[in-house]
Backbone as a ProteinNet text record, in pm:
[ID]
protein_1_A
[PRIMARY]
MTTTTSSASHAPVTKGRVIAGEDTDVTFNPTAIAVRHASMYYGDVLAVDDVTMDIPEHSVTALIGPSGCGKSTFLRSLNRMHEVIAGARVSGDIRIGGADIYARGIDPVLVRRKVGMVFQKANPFPTMSIADNVLTGVRLNSRRLTRAQAEEIVETSLRSANLWDEVKDRLNRPGSALSGGQQQRLCIARAVAVKPEVLLMDEPCSALDPVSTLAIEELMAELAEDYTIVIVTHNMQQARRVSQQTAFFSISGPSQPGRLIEYGPTSRVFEHPENESTANYVAGRFG
[TERTIARY]
10203.5	10177.5	10284.8	10354.8	10465.3	10421.4	10494.9	10466.8	10580.3	10548.1	10648.2	10627.6	10730.2	10721.1	10831.8	10817.6	10922.4	11044.6	11159.4	11283	11276.4	11195.8	11184.6	11123.7	11051.7	10985.4	11082.7	11207.9	11306.2	11396.7	11359.6	11437.2	11418.1	11518.3	11504.1	11398.1	11333.2	11234.3	11304	11288.9	11351.3	11260.4	11318	11241.4	11170.9	11041.3	10965.5	10980.7	10940.4	10946.5	10808.6	10797.3	10670.5	10678.7	10584.8	10581.4	10496	10556.4	10483.8	10425.4	10319	10258.5	10109.3	10037.8	9893.9	9826.3	9876.1	9821.4	9922.8	9950.4	10046.5	10009.9	10103.9	10075.7	10190.2	10171.5	10273.9	10311	10438.6	10483.2	10508.9	10437.6	10451.5	10525.9	10655.6	10731.1	10864.2	10892.1	10804.9	10688.6	10584.8	10467.4	10489	10524.8	10536.1	10496	10438.7	10386.3	10474.6	10528.4	10612.6	10542.3	10513	10442.9	10537.2	10553.8	10642.8	10571.3	10552.1	10496.7	10369	10281.6	10157.2	10045.9	9974.1	9859.6	9740.6	9622.3	9499.1	9408.4	9350.1	9266.6	9129.5	9028.2	8899	8884	8910.5	8916.3	9031.8	9000.5	9104.5	9117.7	9037.2	9037.8	9140	9233.7	9333.1	9270.8	9257.6	9191.3	9291.1	9404.8	9509.9	9642.8	9724.1	9843.9	9972.6	10055.4	10197.8	10222.8	10176.1	10195.3	10320.4	10405.8	10522.7	10524.8	10522.4	10525.5	10558.7	10610.2	10634.8	10548.7	10482.8	10398.7	10463.2	10508	10579.1	10487.7	10546.6	10470.4	10426.3	10322.1	10269.7	10249.2	10173.3	10145.1	10009.9	9958.2	9835.3	9871.1	9836.8	9859.7	9724.7	9704.8	9578.6	9592	9489.7	9479.4	9371.1	9409.4	9314.7	9311	9209	9197.3	9051.9	9022.9	8885.3	8820.7	8688.5	8615.4	8657.2	8669	8701.7	8849.1	8935.5	9079.5	9149.1	9074.3	9133.4	9178.9	9145.5	9189.9	9141.3	9009.9	8953.1	8999.5	9014.8	9067	9207.4	9290.8	9426.1	9420.8	9334.9	9324.5	9289.5	9191.3	9148.3	9254.9	9345.9	9453	9550.3	9550.6	9646	9608.4	9484.7	9451.9	9380.9	9399.7	9349	9196.3	9132.1	8987.2	8951.2	9044.1	9018.6	8981.2	9049.2	9029	8901.3	8824.9	8695.1	8601.1	8621.2	8540.3	8585.6	8490.9	8524.1	8605.4	8716.3	8801.5	8901.9	8893	8986.5	9121.2	9227.9	9361.6	9458.6	9574.9	9680.1	9810.4	9883	10018	10116.5	10243.8	10344.8	10373.1	10420.1	10468.5	10413.5	10345.5	10297.2	10343.5	10420.8	10475.5	10441.1	10410.9	10385.4	10484.5	10564.1	10671.2	10768.4	10783.2	10875.7	10816.2	10695.4	10634.5	10542.8	10559.4	10481	10341.4	10239.8	10106.1	10038.1	10095.5	10040.3	10124.5	10213.3	10297.5	10213.2	10257.8	10186.5	10179.8	10063.6	10046.9	9999.2	9990.7	9942.6	9790.7	9723.1	9577.7	9535.1	9455.3	9413.1	9335.6	9266.4	9194.2	9291.7	9405.8	9506.8	9567.8	9582.6	9630.7	9533.8	9404.9	9303.8	9297	9347.9	9357.4	9461.4	9564.9	9671.6	9638.7	9552.8	9521.2	9370.1	9324.3	9181.4	9126.3	8993.2	8931	8805.2	8790	8670.3	8610.6	8483.7	8422.6	8355.6	8313.9	8254.9	8129.7	8045.4	7922.9	7938	7907.1	7914.9	7826.8	7880.8	7806.8	7807.3	7760.5	7747.2	7641.5	7657.6	7558.3	7433.1	7321.3	7206.6	7141.9	7150.3	7085.1	7176.4	7301.4	7397.6	7408	7440	7462.9	7593.7	7613.7	7738.3	7856.7	7846.5	7957.6	7982.7	7875.3	7892.6	7949	7914.1	7973.7	8125.2	8171.2	8315.7	8383.4	8318.4	8380.5	8367.7	8293.2	8265.1	8391.5	8484.8	8606.8	8690.8	8696.9	8775.3	8717.5	8586.7	8523.1	8533.9	8529.5	8545.7	8685.2	8780.6	8916.5	8934.9	8822.6	8821.2	8888.3	8886.8	8940.6	8832.9	8864	8772	8803.4	8701.8	8722	8646.2	8711.8	8639.7	8558.2	8467	8386	8474.7	8574.1	8663.8	8744.8	8792.5	8868.8	8781.8	8658.2	8567.5	8540.6	8516.5	8489	8609.3	8729.1	8850.7	8868.6	8844.2	8858	8757.3	8633.3	8529.6	8568.5	8608.7	8643.3	8766.5	8869.2	8992	8966.6	8889.4	8862.6	8775.7	8674.2	8588.5	8663.4	8754.3	8837.5	8928.8	8982.2	9067.8	8991.7	8861.7	8778.3	8711.6	8752.8	8694.4	8542.9	8494.9	8351.3	8306.3	8399.3	8365.9	8276.7	8315.4	8239.7	8097.1	8075.6	7942.9	7850.6	7907.8	7823.9	7842.2	7925.9	7960.1	7839.4	7734.1	7615.7	7506.6	7535.5	7435.2	7499.1	7594	7667	7578.6	7465.2	7377.4	7271.6	7274.8	7180.1	7233.1	7145.7	7191.9	7286.9	7387	7479.6	7410.7	7303.4	7231.1	7156.2	7146.2	7077.6	7166.3	7293.2	7386	7370.4	7421.7	7422.5	7519.7	7514	7601.8	7748.7	7788.3	7928.6	7969.2	7879.7	7908.6	7917.5	7830.7	7836.9	7970	8020.5	8148.8	8261.6	8255.1	8356.6	8342.6	8219	8199.5	8265.9	8253.2	8319.1	8471.1	8522.8	8667	8706.7	8624.4	8651.7	8652.4	8558.5	8552.3	8678	8728.4	8848.6	8971.9	8985	9106.2	9101.7	8983.1	8970.4	9054.5	9074.5	9152.8	9302.2	9337.6	9477.7	9550.3	9499.3	9570.5	9692.1	9768.2	9881.5	9863.8	9771.3	9740.2	9589.1	9544.3	9402.7	9379.8	9291.4	9252.2	9114.8	9098	8970.5	8927.9	8811.8	8762	8653.9	8692.2	8601.9	8517.7	8580.4	8505.7	8416.8	8434.8	8356.9	8258	8245.8	8166.4	8018.8	7968.6	7826.6	7802.6	7905	7894.5	7882	7822.4	7812	7947.2	7966.6	8097.7	8148.1	8057.7	8101.1	8152.8	8079.9	8124	8250.9	8261.5	8383.1	8504.4	8490.6	8601.3	8640.8	8541.8	8572.1	8651	8614	8686.6	8827.2	8841.6	8973.7	9065.7	9013.5	9094.1	9131.4	9038.7	9066	9176.4	9175.6	9281.2	9418.8	9429.2	9558.1	9606.4	9512.9	9550.5	9588.2	9510.1	9535.5	9667.6	9712.2	9837.5	9957.6	9940.6	10050.3	10072.8	9969.3	9979	9962.1	9904.9	9875	9927.8	9949.1	9972.2	9835.7	9797.6	9663.8	9672.4	9588.3	9575.3	9428.7	9401.3	9264.2	9238	9124.4	9075.6	8982.5	9002.6	8914.2	8901	8779.1	8755.6	8761.4	8782	8783.4	8927.3	8960.5	9098	9140	9047	9080.3	9107.8	9031.7	9054.8	9192.2	9227.5	9358.7	9469.4	9456.5	9558.7	9562.6	9444.9	9439.9	9495.4	9463.5	9489.6	9614.1	9664.8	9768.7	9907.5	10005.5	10145.2	10196.8	10137.5	10172.4	10044.2	10056	9940.9	9982.1	9896.5	9916.3	9801.6	9835.7	9734.8	9726.1	9606.6	9578.6	9491.8	9505.6	9419.4	9410.9	9328	9312.5	9331.3	9379	9405.2	9284	9179.3	9059.7	8964.7	8845.5	8747.6	8806	8773.5	8814.9	8965.1	9036.1	9179.4	9203.2	9312.5	9338.7	9383	9357.9	9408.6	9558.9	9624.8	9770.2	9807.8	9914.8	9969.7	10046.7	10002.5	10063.7	10170.9	10140.3	10236.5	10217.2	10328.3	10324	10436.9	10404.4	10507.2	10445.4	10524	10470.2	10349.2	10248.5	10123.8	10147.2	10231.1	10255.1	10311.8	10402.6	10460.7	10359.6	10284.6	10189.7	10086	10043.4	9941.1	9999.1	10116.6	10171.1	10269	10341.6	10439.8	10436	10321.3	10313.7	10409.2	10461.7	10558.8	10494.4	10366.8	10297.1	10181.6	10164.6	10061.7	9921.3	9895.4	9762.1	9734.5	9838.9	9822.4	9784.9	9857.5	9830.1	9687.3	9640.8	9504.3	9400.7	9429.4	9330.9	9321.6	9434.6	9428.5	9376.9	9387.8	9335.2	9187.5	9130.3	8988.6	8955.4	9055	9029.7	8975.7	8978.4	8907.2	8885.7	8796.7	8770.9	8641.1
9816.7	9798	9868.8	9799.1	9858.1	9900.5	9994	10042.2	10004.1	9942.8	9904.8	9986.9	10054.7	10132.7	10090.3	10125.9	10094.7	10178.7	10134.9	10209	10349	10367	10499.5	10599.9	10551.9	10643.7	10730.2	10689.6	10764.7	10849.9	10861.9	10946.5	11092	11176.6	11316.4	11385.5	11484.2	11563	11683	11701.1	11814.6	11936.1	12050.7	12173.5	12204.2	12230.7	12259.6	12404.9	12435	12571.1	12632.7	12745.5	12815.8	12942.1	12957.5	13075.8	13180.7	13291.3	13397.2	13494.1	13558.2	13656.2	13660.2	13723.1	13737.6	13601.6	13504.6	13369.2	13276.5	13294.4	13208.7	13062.9	12984.8	12847.1	12759.6	12629.8	12533.4	12456.5	12442.7	12363.7	12221.6	12126	11985.1	11914.6	11903.4	11836.8	11790.8	11661.4	11553	11530.9	11466.5	11443	11320.4	11342.2	11235.9	11296.5	11215.1	11264.7	11216.3	11309.9	11277.1	11323.9	11231.5	11260.9	11230.9	11327.2	11310.1	11346.2	11246.9	11267.7	11352.7	11320.5	11396	11336.7	11423.6	11383.6	11470.8	11411.9	11483.1	11490.3	11607.9	11632.8	11684.3	11651.3	11717.4	11789.5	11919	11992.5	11939.2	11896.6	11842.2	11690.5	11630.2	11484.8	11444	11359.8	11308.4	11194.4	11212.1	11112.7	11018	11070.9	10990.3	11036.6	10941	10975.9	10941.1	11041	11024.5	10934	10978.9	10902.3	10951.1	10857.8	10886.9	10787	10838.2	10750.2	10830.3	10762.2	10821.3	10750.5	10828	10773.4	10809.5	10709.7	10739.9	10794.2	10868	10927.5	10821.6	10855	10770.3	10626.8	10614	10482.1	10488.8	10370.9	10363.6	10311.3	10387.1	10347.3	10326.9	10209.2	10176.9	10196.5	10257.2	10270	10173.1	10076.1	9975.8	9977.5	9912.9	9904.6	9905.6	9872.4	9867.3	10005.2	10006	10132.8	10210	10341.7	10426.4	10437.6	10385	10388.6	10510.9	10599	10725.1	10727.8	10627.3	10623.9	10745.8	10771.2	10882.5	11016.7	11025.9	11148.6	11176.9	11074.1	11092.3	11131.2	11064.4	11095.2	11242.2	11290.9	11430.1	11529.9	11486.3	11578.1	11604.4	11516.5	11529.8	11639.1	11690.1	11808.4	11915.6	11906.2	12005.4	12010	11900.5	11891	11866.9	11809.4	11780.9	11907.9	12017.6	12139.3	12213.8	12162.2	12220.7	12203.7	12098	12073.4	12167.8	12234.4	12331.2	12265.8	12327.3	12278.1	12173.4	12124.7	12022	12085.1	12012.1	12063.5	11947.9	11981.9	11883.6	11935	11848.4	11882	11793.4	11828.5	11752.5	11813	11732	11781.8	11695.2	11758.4	11689.5	11768.1	11702.2	11768.7	11689.3	11762.5	11700.4	11759.1	11670.3	11717.7	11805.6	11784.2	11863.4	11991.3	12028	12154	12131	12212.4	12202.5	12258.2	12169.4	12215.6	12288.5	12280.5	12352.2	12474.8	12514.4	12630.5	12756.2	12846.8	12972.7	13047	13100.4	13175.3	13091.9	12959.8	12873.8	12862.3	12901.5	12895.3	12749.6	12692.3	12553.3	12527.8	12629.4	12612.3	12583.7	12648.3	12624.9	12486.6	12439.2	12302.9	12203.9	12228.5	12134.4	12134	12237.8	12233.7	12130.8	12116	12021.2	11880.2	11871.1	11741.1	11722.1	11653.2	11633.6	11523.4	11520.4	11420.8	11364.9	11233.1	11163.3	11095.2	11119.5	11074.4	10937.3	10884.8	10751.3	10742.4	10842	10844.5	10942.8	10895	10983.9	11105.6	11223.6	11345.5	11444.3	11401.5	11500	11602.6	11723.2	11826.4	11795.8	11766.9	11709.3	11800.2	11932.3	12023.3	12061.9	12014.8	12049.2	11937.9	11977.6	11879.5	11804.9	11698.3	11623.2	11714.6	11794.2	11883.6	11987	12046.6	12149.2	12090.4	11964.5	11898.2	11890.5	11853.7	11842.4	11977.5	12083.3	12215.8	12293.8	12240.3	12316.3	12364	12272.7	12309	12407.9	12390.5	12481.8	12622.1	12631.8	12764.6	12826.6	12743.4	12796.8	12853.9	12803.8	12855.5	12980.8	13040	13170.6	13167.7	13052.1	13046.3	13083.9	13178.6	13214.3	13126.5	13059.1	12961.2	13001	12982.2	12991.8	12863.7	12863.9	12743.9	12627.9	12656	12549.8	12493.1	12580.7	12534.5	12447.9	12492.5	12416	12278.8	12274.1	12145.9	12053.3	12109.2	12026.6	11970.2	12053	12006.2	11895.9	11915.3	11814.8	11682.4	11686.5	11561.6	11496.1	11573.4	11517.9	11455.8	11525.1	11475.5	11350.6	11350.1	11232	11113.9	11140.1	11031.6	10978	11067	11023.3	10933.4	10956.9	10877.7	10760.3	10734.5	10625.8	10636.9	10758.9	10782.4	10848.5	10900.4	10979.2	10903.1	10782.6	10707.7	10678	10672.7	10640.4	10762.3	10882.8	11001.5	11110.8	11090.1	11199	11252.1	11171.1	11215	11271.2	11284	11336.8	11427	11506.7	11591.4	11695.9	11727.9	11829	11770	11637.9	11575.6	11585.7	11580.3	11592.1	11479.2	11511.2	11408.9	11305.7	11346.4	11255.2	11147.5	11161.5	11061.2	10940.6	10949.4	10839.5	10731.1	10612.9	10504.7	10537.8	10459.2	10485.7	10482.2	10381	10371.3	10483.7	10523	10635.1	10765.5	10783	10904.3	10914	10801	10805.2	10840.8	10787.2	10823.2	10968.5	11020.9	11163.1	11247.5	11204.6	11277.3	11271.5	11160.4	11150.4	11244.4	11250.4	11343.4	11487.1	11520.6	11654.7	11684.6	11582.5	11602	11623.5	11548.9	11560.1	11680.4	11738.9	11853.1	11971.8	11986.6	12100	12069.6	11953.1	11911.6	11904	11822.5	11801.7	11712.7	11693.1	11601.7	11481.5	11494.1	11383.9	11364.5	11238.9	11206.7	11125.1	11172.3	11100.5	11039.9	10912.6	10844.2	10776.3	10817.1	10764.2	10660.6	10534.8	10423.1	10449.3	10472.6	10513.7	10405.2	10280.1	10170.6	10108.7	10163.5	10096.5	10086.2	10178.4	10176.5	10121.3	10060.7	10018.6	9867.8	9825	9682.9	9632	9499.2	9444	9491	9506.4	9549.8	9693.4	9781.3	9920.7	9930.6	9846.3	9844.2	9809.1	9708.1	9668.5	9783.1	9856.3	9969	10076.3	10105.5	10205.6	10156.7	10028.9	9974.6	9979.9	9946.5	9955.2	10100.1	10191.1	10333	10380	10334.9	10374.1	10334.5	10215	10168.9	10259.9	10304.8	10394.8	10533.2	10583.7	10717.8	10726.2	10614.3	10614.3	10645.3	10636.1	10674.9	10825.9	10900	11046.5	11108.4	11034.1	11089.3	10998.1	11056.9	10980.3	10960.3	10834.9	10803.6	10740.8	10790.7	10731.8	10696.1	10569.5	10521.8	10458.4	10493.6	10423.3	10313.3	10191.7	10082.2	9983.3	9927.6	9819.3	9683.9	9687.3	9565.7	9516.8	9410.1	9360.6	9313.5	9250.4	9205.6	9324.4	9430.8	9550	9610.2	9619.5	9672.8	9592.7	9461.9	9376.6	9395.9	9416.9	9429.3	9561.1	9671.6	9802.2	9872.2	9833.8	9916.8	9855.4	9943.3	9900	9907.5	9997	10009.2	10002.5	9945.6	9938.9	9985.9	10069.4	10116.1	10061.7	9991.3	9936.8	10024.4	10079.3	10159.5	10077.6	10102.9	10035.8	10118.5	10070.5	10133.9	10027.8	10069.8	9974	9951	10034.4	10016.8	10133.1	10126.1	10234.6	10368.4	10472.4	10610.7	10632	10534.5	10550.4	10604	10677.1	10730.5	10621.9	10646.2	10556.7	10572.6	10463.4	10466.8	10386.1	10428.3	10350.3	10233.3	10112.4	9993.5	9937.3	9934.8	9876.7	9938.6	9959.6	10020.1	9963.6	9926.5	9873.7	9826	9756.2	9702	9613.1	9625.8	9552.1	9402.2	9348.3	9203.8	9159.5	9239	9200.4	9215	9326.1	9349	9236.8	9189.3	9084.6	8944.1	8921	8784.6	8759.1	8863	8845.7	8965.9	8991.8	9107	9091	9203	9200.5	9222	9258.5	9283.9	9185.3	9129.9	9028.4	9082.8	9207.9	9263.5	9283.5	9315.9	9324.2	9188.1	9085	8949.3	8907.8	8940.6	8904.6	8979.2	9106.3	9185.7	9138.4	9124.1	9085.5	8943.4	8864	8726.2	8720.8	8837.2	8840.6	8796.6	8794.9	8748.5	8856.9	8983.9	9090.4	9204.6	9297.8	9413.3	9405.3
13187.8	13045.3	12965	12883.1	12809.1	12671.6	12615	12480.5	12390	12277.7	12179.8	12055.5	12009.5	11887.2	11794.3	11667.7	11572.1	11602.2	11552	11578.1	11521.4	11415.5	11355.5	11450.9	11554.3	11646	11722.5	11726.4	11803.8	11714.8	11586.6	11497.3	11536	11511.7	11549.4	11465.9	11524.4	11453.3	11392.3	11261.6	11196.1	11206.8	11203.1	11215.6	11084.3	11090.9	10971	10930.9	10808.7	10757.1	10765.3	10832.3	10844	10760.3	10670	10585	10653.5	10689.1	10758.4	10657.2	10695.2	10606.5	10630.2	10538.9	10555.7	10561	10484.5	10485	10548.8	10677	10745.3	10722.2	10675	10637.9	10682	10666.6	10701.2	10576	10551	10437	10482.9	10427.3	10462.8	10350.7	10363.4	10259.6	10317.1	10327.4	10283	10379.1	10330.6	10413.4	10500.5	10623.3	10722	10855.6	10941.7	11068.5	11182	11258.4	11372.9	11500.1	11588.4	11713.1	11828.6	11919.2	12032.8	12163.2	12248.5	12382.6	12377.1	12283.5	12266.1	12351.9	12420.1	12501.6	12465.9	12471.3	12436.7	12559.4	12580.7	12698	12655.1	12737	12732	12865.3	12864.9	12990.5	13074.1	13195.6	13282.9	13269.2	13184.8	13169.5	13063.6	13103.7	13010.9	12931.4	12798.6	12714.7	12649.1	12605	12541.5	12598.4	12642.9	12719.3	12646.5	12621.7	12589.2	12467.9	12352.4	12228.7	12156.8	12121.3	12038.5	11923.3	11800.6	11684.1	11558.8	11457.8	11327.3	11223.9	11141.2	11035.2	10901.4	10823.9	10699	10591.2	10498.9	10390.3	10289.8	10214.3	10106.9	10154.4	10260.6	10317.2	10384.6	10423.3	10501.9	10639.5	10741.7	10879.7	10947.4	11006.4	11072.6	11222.6	11283	11428.2	11473.9	11557.4	11604.8	11757.6	11813.1	11958	11999.8	12124.5	12172.1	12175.1	12179.4	12186.8	12312.4	12296.7	12410.8	12442.5	12354.4	12383.7	12324.6	12257.5	12211.8	12068	11989.1	11848.7	11771	11779.1	11703	11758.8	11890.7	11950.6	11899.6	11896.6	11843.8	11696.9	11618.5	11475.3	11455.6	11532.3	11515.5	11558.6	11644.2	11684.4	11570.2	11469.4	11359.8	11260.6	11269.5	11188.9	11271.6	11402.4	11496.8	11502	11463.3	11480.7	11626.5	11702	11843.4	11918.6	11888.7	11966.1	11928.3	11831.6	11800.9	11919.4	11998.4	12117.4	12228.7	12292.3	12396.7	12507.9	12542.5	12649.5	12608	12483.8	12438.6	12402.6	12431.7	12401.3	12381.8	12329.2	12301.6	12359.7	12428	12473	12398.4	12403.6	12331.7	12196	12104.5	11976.2	11862.8	11767.1	11647.4	11525.3	11442	11324.1	11198.5	11095.1	10965.1	10866.2	10805.3	10718.4	10792.3	10924.2	11004.1	11059	11015.5	11058.2	11178.2	11281.5	11404.3	11379.2	11373.3	11338	11453.8	11573.5	11688.4	11724.5	11636.1	11664.5	11675.9	11759.7	11777.1	11642.5	11612.4	11488.4	11371.6	11389.8	11282	11290.3	11185.4	11180.1	11160.2	11251.5	11235.4	11107	11055.9	10928.8	10816.1	10819.4	10716.5	10731.3	10855.7	10876.9	10814.9	10832.3	10781.2	10629.5	10565.6	10419.6	10376.1	10456.2	10424.8	10470.8	10573.4	10633.8	10626.9	10523.5	10503.2	10591.9	10606.5	10693.4	10629.6	10641.4	10596.5	10718.5	10744.2	10868.2	10852.7	10967	10972.3	10885.7	10895.7	10817.2	10702.5	10581.4	10465.8	10489.7	10462.5	10493.3	10377.4	10258.2	10150.8	10187.6	10137.2	10165.1	10083.3	10149.3	10079.4	9976	9995.8	9901.2	9785.3	9789.2	9684.4	9581.6	9460.5	9355.3	9381.3	9306.7	9316.6	9288.9	9181.9	9146.2	9255.4	9307.7	9411.4	9540.4	9572.2	9687.4	9671.8	9555.2	9532.2	9549.5	9505.5	9501.9	9632.4	9728.2	9850.8	9920.2	9946.2	10017.5	9940.5	9809.6	9726.4	9735.5	9729.2	9734.9	9873.8	9977.6	10113.3	10133.8	10056.2	10065.7	9982.2	9940.6	9872.3	9736	9674.1	9539.4	9439	9352.4	9245.6	9126.1	9078	8973	8847.4	8734.8	8609.2	8592.4	8500.2	8477.1	8437	8352.4	8307.2	8423	8512.1	8628.3	8719.4	8741.1	8826.4	8766.6	8637.9	8572.4	8581.1	8569.3	8577.7	8718.9	8821	8958.9	8987.7	8943.6	8965.8	8902.1	8776.5	8708.7	8770.4	8795.8	8852.9	8989.3	9072.2	9207.6	9205.6	9120.6	9110.6	9051.6	8958.9	8906.9	9017.8	9100.4	9210.6	9306.2	9319.3	9408.5	9336	9212.5	9132.4	9121.7	9103.4	9098.5	8968.4	8893.3	8774.5	8677.1	8640.5	8539.6	8584.5	8715.2	8767.2	8774	8776.8	8799.3	8694.2	8596.5	8503.7	8427.3	8413.6	8340.2	8430.8	8560	8653.7	8759	8718.2	8811.5	8878.1	8816.7	8874.4	8967.9	8986.6	9078.2	9221.2	9321.1	9459.6	9498.4	9577.8	9625.2	9712.3	9777.8	9865.4	9787.9	9654.7	9573.6	9544.5	9579.8	9554.7	9659.7	9629.5	9727.4	9840.1	9949.1	10062.6	10026.3	9950.6	9910	9817.5	9727.9	9638.1	9716.3	9816.2	9897.3	9971.1	10020.1	10090.4	9993.6	9873.3	9773.4	9730.1	9729.2	9701.6	9809.9	9934.7	10044.6	10031.2	9983	9958.9	9845.6	9739.6	9630	9680.2	9768.4	9826.2	9907.5	9978.6	10059.9	9973.5	9863.8	9782.1	9688.6	9670	9579.5	9624.2	9755.5	9806.2	9808.5	9752.4	9740.4	9874.8	9965.4	10091.5	10068.4	10172.7	10163.4	10255	10348.9	10440.6	10439.5	10443.6	10454.8	10581.6	10666.4	10786.8	10762.9	10798	10776.5	10906	10956.4	11083.3	11055	11053.9	11025.1	10899.8	10786	10666.4	10608.1	10650	10591.1	10688.3	10808.5	10912	10875.5	10792.6	10757.7	10617.4	10556.3	10417	10404.1	10295.3	10264.4	10215.4	10206.7	10168	10032.2	9934.5	9801.4	9806.3	9874.1	9886.7	9969.9	10072.7	10154.5	10070.9	9985.7	9898.4	9806.6	9754.2	9665.7	9739	9864.5	9942.4	9974.3	10007.3	10038.3	9915.9	9800.3	9677.9	9649.3	9677.1	9657.6	9750.5	9875.8	9970.3	9918.6	9862.5	9809.6	9697.5	9614.7	9505.3	9557.7	9652.3	9705.3	9781	9837.2	9912.9	9825	9694.8	9605.1	9609.5	9645.6	9647.1	9785.1	9878.7	10009.9	10120.2	10236.4	10357.8	10422.8	10448.1	10496.9	10635.2	10725.9	10859.3	10875.9	10911.3	10919.6	11055.5	11115.9	11234.5	11187	11236.4	11199.4	11314.5	11327.5	11423	11352.7	11222.3	11141.4	11127.4	11198.2	11196.7	11058	10986.1	10850.7	10759.5	10779	10698.7	10728.6	10855.3	10891	10823.9	10823.5	10761.7	10610.7	10549.5	10403.5	10354.5	10423.8	10363.3	10414.6	10533	10594.7	10585.3	10588.2	10596.1	10740	10820.8	10962.2	11044.1	11163.5	11253.1	11392.1	11450.6	11587.9	11672.7	11779.3	11870.4	11993.8	12018	12136.1	12231.8	12362.2	12458.1	12585.2	12679	12810.2	12917.4	13033.6	13140.6	13228.7	13212.8	13294.6	13275.8	13336.5	13323.9	13369.6	13294.6	13326	13313.1	13256.2	13233.6	13092.4	13071.6	12937.1	12840.2	12713.4	12611.1	12595.8	12560.4	12539.9	12416.7	12350.3	12240.4	12300.3	12270.8	12327.9	12236.5	12107	12012.6	11875.6	11805.8	11672.2	11588.1	11465.4	11376.8	11247.2	11164.1	11039.2	11067.3	10985.2	11007.5	11017.7	10930.7	10932.3	11066.6	11123.6	11251.7	11365.4	11366.9	11474.9	11480.2	11364.6	11362.2	11378.1	11322.7	11322.9	11437	11478.1	11585	11679.9	11742.5	11833.3	11950.3	11996.9	12105.4	12241.6	12242.3	12367.6	12381	12499.3	12519.3	12493.1	12532.3	12509.9	12361	12284.2	12139.3	12083.5	12125.8	12078.1	12110.2	12231.3	12269.8	12186.2	12157.3	12081.2	11937	11868	11727.2	11709.8	11816.2	11810.4	11848.2	11886.6	11920.1	12058.8	12148.3	12284.7	12376.3	12331.8	12402	12305.7	12342.8	12259.7	12184.8
[MASK]
+++++++++++++++++++++++++++++++++++++++++++++++++++++++++++++++++++++++++++++++++++++++++++++++++++++++++++++++++++++++++++++++++++++++++++++++++++++++++++++++++++++++++++++++++++++++++++++++++++++++++++++++++++++++++++++++++++++++++++++++++++++++++++++++++++++++++++++++++++++++++++++++

């Protein structure tokens, strides 16, 4: 099984700037993701094998492929969520804006401030108000806010998620009182409130109705002007609608690791795939 990647995948990786000090952090500028020979493990089990790809800044990149091929595992490796699972680890090189996010001395919590995540199921904190849900991440980052600052963050973040006009008169109501699509947009507002530079989305529309799905897809297009977005989706039509690049992952058989089979501009991957298994998958012949 061969792997086809865009020519950009072989560009050199530049060395990132790491700011040392009490709050050791990573500077991501420009925001682009460079992955070189990265593999993900659960203990001794190889889950995703030898991924090399470049994800351009201010774009939407879709990860597609059959269930169990490692899409979500790879996605979580991009903000070090993978290693939250006991025994999980990553080998190889993953850099964002040239900075090695797995470098020794880099706090994964600080990486996650730069690389936000939106999960498959909307997960607003049920006992918190809409406003407090938005501010949760900011407050966890030990920022002391005046009332005016908090109000500005809430409004700006909800506007970024195209939710402000729908909830501005009920900010003190529980986030769980919103509809499913509104709850997912609230989670996006919560993610952008901490001012990340990358947004990871793991099947954010899988539990939503078509109208809410369209709202999230339109929101992704708007957010890509300010963020680099990577989305896992099983919806081929969605991948074609929202993404500029598509990566197809697959497995060769049971208990085999997931591998990147093909990566490139979405139009080419869907209309002129270079790998037969890619062609079969996007045409619906397996998966």
